[in-house]
C-alpha positions in Angstrom: 127.2 61.9 -18.6 123.6 60.3 -19.9 123.8 58.4 -23.1 120.5 57.2 -24.9 121.2 54.7 -27.8 118.4 54.0 -30.1 118.8 50.5 -31.9 117.0 49.8 -35.1 114.1 47.3 -34.8 114.2 47.5 -30.9 111.1 48.8 -29.0 113.5 50.6 -26.1 116.3 52.8 -26.2 119.4 52.0 -24.2 120.0 54.3 -21.4 123.4 54.4 -19.6 125.4 56.8 -17.3 129.0 57.1 -18.6 132.1 58.2 -16.9 133.5 59.2 -20.4 133.4 63.1 -21.5 131.0 63.9 -24.4 133.9 64.3 -26.6 135.0 60.8 -25.8 131.7 59.3 -26.7 131.4 61.4 -29.6 134.7 60.1 -31.0 133.8 56.5 -30.5 130.4 56.8 -32.0 132.1 58.6 -35.3 134.5 55.5 -35.4 131.8 53.0 -35.2 129.7 54.8 -38.0 132.7 55.5 -40.1 133.6 51.8 -40.4 136.7 51.8 -38.0 135.1 49.3 -35.9 131.6 47.3 -36.2 130.9 47.6 -32.6 130.0 50.7 -30.6 131.4 49.9 -27.2 130.7 52.1 -24.2 131.3 51.7 -20.5 128.9 52.7 -17.8 129.4 54.2 -14.4 129.6 50.5 -12.8 132.1 49.3 -15.5 129.7 47.4 -17.5 130.4 47.3 -21.1 127.5 47.9 -23.5 128.2 46.6 -27.0 125.8 47.7 -30.0 126.3 46.8 -33.7 127.3 49.9 -35.6 125.1 49.0 -38.7 122.1 48.8 -36.3 122.4 52.5 -34.5 119.4 54.8 -35.0 120.4 57.6 -33.0 122.8 58.6 -30.1 121.6 61.3 -27.6 124.6 62.6 -25.4 123.3 64.4 -22.5 124.7 67.2 -20.3 126.6 66.0 -17.2 124.1 66.6 -14.3 125.6 67.7 -11.0 124.9 65.4 -8.1 122.0 66.2 -6.0 122.6 66.2 -2.1 119.8 66.4 0.7 116.1 66.4 0.6 115.2 70.0 -0.1 112.5 71.2 -2.3 113.6 72.3 -5.9 
C-alpha cells in the first residue's frame, strides 16, 4: 500500500510502501491527529520506521494496493 505524507514547511512529501492495511494506516493517523500520540509512526515494507511529528502533518494520501507486475509484456 502506497502512503504519501505531506509535512508542513517541507518541500517534498514522504512516500513509502507499507505492508499495513488502509484501515490500520487510517487508525494510526487518526490517533496521532487526536493527540493520543505525538508522533505518526509507520513501518515500510523493508522494516524501516518513519516518524513524523503529528503537529507537522499537512496531509496523508493512502493509495490502493497495487498488484505486482510480472513479465515484460506491453500494457
